[in-house]
C-alpha positions in Angstrom: 14.5 15.7 -16.6 13.5 18.8 -14.6 13.1 18.5 -10.5 9.8 17.3 -9.5 7.8 18.6 -6.5 5.3 16.1 -5.3 2.9 15.7 -2.6 2.9 12.1 -0.6 -0.1 12.0 1.4 0.2 9.3 4.2 3.9 9.8 4.5 4.6 8.4 7.7 2.8 5.2 6.9 4.9 2.2 5.4 4.5 2.7 1.7 4.0 6.4 2.1 7.3 6.9 4.1 9.1 4.8 1.0 8.0 6.4 -1.5 8.9 9.7 0.3 12.1 8.8 0.4 12.3 7.6 -3.2 11.3 10.7 -4.5 13.8 13.0 -2.2 16.8 10.7 -3.3 15.6 11.5 -6.8 16.3 15.3 -5.6 12.6 15.9 -5.7 10.7 18.3 -3.1 8.4 16.6 -1.4 5.3 17.8 0.8 4.3 15.0 3.0 1.1 15.1 4.7 -0.3 12.5 7.4 -2.4 12.9 10.0 -0.5 10.5 12.4 -3.3 7.8 13.2 -2.5 4.8 14.9 -0.6 3.3 11.9 1.6 6.1 11.5 5.1 5.9 12.2 6.1 8.8 14.0 9.9 8.1 14.7 10.2 8.1 10.6 9.4 12.1 10.5 12.9 13.0 11.6 14.8 11.0 9.1 12.7 12.7 6.2 12.9 16.2 7.7 16.7 15.5 7.2 16.2 16.6 3.7 16.4 20.7 3.1 13.2 19.3 0.1 11.0 17.8 2.7 8.1 19.9 4.0 5.6 18.3 6.6 1.9 19.3 7.0 0.2 17.4 10.1 -3.6 17.3 8.6 -6.2 14.5 7.3 -6.5 14.5 3.9 -9.9 15.4 4.2 -8.9 18.6 6.0 -6.8 20.1 3.6 -7.5 24.0 2.6 -5.0 23.9 -0.6 -2.7 22.8 -2.8 1.2 24.2 -3.2 1.9 24.2 -7.0 3.0 20.4 -7.6 3.6 17.9 -10.4 2.5 15.0 -8.5 -0.2 14.2 -5.5 0.7 10.7 -4.7 -1.7 9.2 -2.3 -1.0 6.3 -0.2 -3.3 7.7 2.9 -6.0 4.9 3.7 -7.2 2.7 5.7 -6.2 -0.6 4.8 -7.1 -3.7 7.3 -9.5 -5.8 6.4 -10.7 -7.0 9.6 -10.8 -3.5 10.7 -13.4 -2.8 8.1 -15.4 -5.6 9.0 -16.1 -4.6 12.6 -16.5 -0.8 11.5 -16.7 0.7 8.4 -17.1 4.6 8.6 -13.3 5.3 9.0 -12.8 3.5 5.5 -15.4 5.5 4.2 -14.2 8.9 5.6 -10.6 8.3 4.3 -10.5 6.4 1.5 -13.7 7.6 -0.5 -14.3 11.2 1.1 -10.6 11.8 1.1 -9.9 11.3 -2.1 -12.7 12.9 -3.5 -11.4 16.0 -1.6 -8.0 15.9 -3.0 -10.0 15.4 -6.6 -11.8 19.0 -5.8 -8.6 20.4 -4.4 -6.9 19.3 -7.8 -9.8 20.5 -10.1 -9.5 23.8 -8.2 -6.2 24.2 -10.1 -7.9 23.6 -13.7 -7.3 27.4 -14.5 -3.7 27.0 -14.6 -2.0 23.6 -14.0 -3.5 20.4 -12.5 -1.0 18.0 -11.0 -1.3 14.5 -11.8 -3.1 12.6 -9.1 -1.1 9.2 -8.5 -3.6 7.0 -6.7 -2.6 4.0 -4.6 -5.4 1.5 -5.0 -4.9 -2.2 -4.3 -5.4 -5.8 -6.2 -8.3 -6.4 -3.6 -10.5 -4.1 -5.8 -10.7 -6.9 -8.6 -12.0 -9.8 -6.0 -10.5 -13.0 -5.8 -9.3 -15.5 -9.0 -8.9 -19.2 -8.4 -6.6 -19.5 -11.8 -5.1 -16.8 -13.8 -4.3 -13.5 -13.2 -6.3 -10.1 -13.0 -6.0 -7.5 -16.0 -6.2 -3.7 -15.4 -9.5 -3.8 -17.7 -11.1 -6.8 -15.7 -14.5 -5.6 -13.8 -13.8 -4.7 -10.5 -15.7 -7.1 -8.0 -14.6 -5.9 -4.2 -15.4 -8.8 -1.6 -15.2 -6.4 1.6 -15.6 -3.0 3.1 -12.3 -1.9 2.9 -11.6 -3.3 -0.9 -15.1 -1.8 -1.7 -14.2 1.6 -0.5 -10.8 1.6 -2.6 -12.9 0.2 -6.2 -15.3 3.2 -5.5 -12.1 5.5 -5.0 -11.0 4.1 -8.3 -14.4 5.1 -10.2 -14.6 8.6 -8.6 -10.8 9.4 -10.2 -12.2 7.9 -13.5 -14.9 10.0 -13.2 -13.4 13.1 -12.7 -10.6 12.2 -15.6 -13.8 12.1 -17.7 -15.4 15.1 -17.0 -12.9 17.4 -16.0 -10.2 16.3 -17.7 -8.2 15.5 -14.6 -5.0 13.8 -14.9 -4.5 10.4 -13.1 -2.4 7.3 -12.3 -4.0 4.7 -10.5 -1.5 2.1 -9.4 -2.8 -1.6 -8.1 0.1 -3.4 -5.7 -0.1 -6.8 -4.1 0.8 -7.4 -0.6 3.9 -4.9 0.4 6.1 -6.4 2.8 9.2 -5.1 4.6 11.2 -4.0 7.8 9.1 -1.9 9.8 5.6 -2.6 8.8 3.0 -1.8 11.7 2.1 -5.0 13.3 -1.6 -5.6 12.0 -0.1 -7.1 8.9 0.5 -10.8 8.5 4.2 -10.5 8.7 4.7 -8.2 11.4 1.7 -9.8 13.0 3.3 -13.2 13.2 6.6 -12.0 15.0 4.6 -9.9 17.4 2.7 -13.0 18.5 5.6 -15.0 18.8 7.7 -12.7 20.8 4.8 -12.8 23.1 4.6 -16.6 23.0 0.8 -16.8 21.7 -0.5 -19.2 18.9 -0.6 -17.1 15.5 -4.2 -16.9 14.1 -4.8 -17.7 10.9 -8.1 -17.8 8.9 -9.5 -20.6 6.3 -6.5 -22.9 8.3 -4.0 -20.7 6.5 -5.2 -21.7 2.6 -5.7 -18.2 1.2 -2.9 -17.0 -1.6 -1.3 -13.9 -1.6 1.5 -12.2 -4.0 4.2 -10.6 -1.7 5.9 -7.4 -3.5 8.7 -5.7 -1.7 8.2 -2.0 -0.3 11.1 -1.0 -2.4 10.2 -2.3 -5.4 6.9 -0.5 -5.0 8.9 2.6 -4.6 10.7 2.1 -7.2 7.5 1.5 -9.3 6.3 4.7 -8.6 9.5 6.4 -9.5 9.5 4.3 -13.1 6.0 5.6 -13.6 6.7 9.0 -12.9 10.0 9.1 -15.1 8.1 7.7 -18.2 5.5 10.8 -18.3 2.4 8.3 -18.9 -0.6 9.7 -17.6 -4.4 8.5 -17.6 -3.0 5.0 -17.2 -3.8 2.4 -14.6 -1.2 -0.3 -13.6 -0.9 -3.4 -11.7 2.2 -4.0 -9.5 2.6 -7.5 -8.5 5.4 -9.2 -6.4 7.3 -12.1 -7.5 6.2 -14.5 -4.7 2.7 -16.1 -4.4 2.3 -18.6 -1.2 -0.7 -19.4 1.1 -0.3 -17.7 4.1 -0.1 -20.8 6.1 3.5 -21.3 4.3 4.6 -18.0 4.9 4.0 -18.0 8.8 5.8 -21.3 8.7 8.6 -19.8 7.1 8.3 -17.2 9.8 8.0 -19.6 12.8 11.0 -21.6 11.5 13.1 -18.3 11.5 12.2 -16.8 14.6 11.8 -20.2 17.0 14.0 -22.6 14.6 11.1 -25.0 14.9 9.2 -26.8 12.6 6.5 -27.6 15.5 3.8 -25.4 13.5 0.8 -26.5 15.0 2.4 -25.5 18.7 2.5 -21.7 17.0 -0.6 -21.3 14.7 -4.2 -21.1 15.8 -6.6 -22.0 12.8 -9.8 -21.7 14.3 -10.6 -18.4 12.7 -12.9 -17.4 9.6 -13.3 -13.9 8.0 -16.4 -13.1 6.3 -15.9 -13.1 2.8 -12.5 -14.0 2.5 -10.9 -14.1 -0.9 -9.5 -17.2 -1.5 -6.3 -15.9 -4.1 -5.2 -12.6 -5.3 -3.2 -12.6 -9.0 -2.6 -10.1 -10.9 -0.7 -9.3 -14.4 1.8 -6.5 -14.3 3.1 -7.1 -17.8 1.7 -3.6 -18.5 4.1 -1.9 -16.3 6.9 -4.2 -17.0 6.8 -2.6 -20.4 8.1 0.6 -19.0 11.6 -1.4 -17.8 10.4 -2.2 -14.1 10.9 -5.7 -12.4 10.7 -7.1 -9.3 14.4 -7.5 -7.5 13.5 -8.2 -3.8 14.1 -11.9 -3.0 11.2 -12.6 -0.7 13.3 -15.6 1.3 16.2 -13.3 1.8 14.4 -10.4 3.0 12.3 -12.6 5.2 15.5 -13.1 7.1 15.8 -9.7 7.7 12.7 -8.5 8.5 12.3 -11.6 11.2 15.4 -10.4 13.0 14.2 -7.0 13.1 10.9 -7.6 14.7 12.8 -10.1 16.9 14.6 -7.4 18.2 12.1 -4.9 18.3 8.9 -5.2 19.6 6.0 -3.0 18.0 3.0 -2.3 19.9 
């Protein structure tokens, strides 16, 4: 297989970094784009720059003037925190909708030659919640909060540009990603931070919402598998192999961090999120038909992650 040239937007974000590394390890040339927002990890840039096949562009995706010739534009750039979107949604519209529109227009400009494939990271949250069973890629999108609404809107834009302009695309919808180095607004990292500050961990709805956890390394492998398969104009769910309530996940973290089972001492249940989804679950049999499977074990990985945050305070 020929070596690819790919853009990875949001390359200093949690998922973007791991996808960039996976592509570089394949011997591909990677152009990383990042605007260095609060959630970007600037310390990851030197690691990527060690590769001669990596080029970095510091830019908001809305401000890119053109695209170099490339095979794929992998878009991980996004605002992703639900609580932030409830407080103020404008930045989510700018990044998740306007940014995607701008990338689509840049790709469309290459229609006289060869348009690269737009591989866009969506989310399982675009389906809304589901009490029983699992959502398939063909299910109706019913987002419940401003964040997931902007992601669903982007999915609609992509499908429209594909229909009208024959723009090649792939949309992936992963479940909750986790791993070492994730920014501390996410549940696992946030829980470790609160424990390090000897503060109670805030949980919505008594910790009852259920989520499926997907290790970031499995996410990156899924992207490589999809690209290597050569598929185009498809949507793929990417599900993790561990589903549990937020309460149980946090209790596991407490036990690992403090070697204690006095959970009420460390958890504050007095929080409610407007429009909270009770459960996400997606069917990823379509992706598995390409030969991909999850490999990471949640409980084993959690030991490593908690140990990392115990030793490294993330502001």
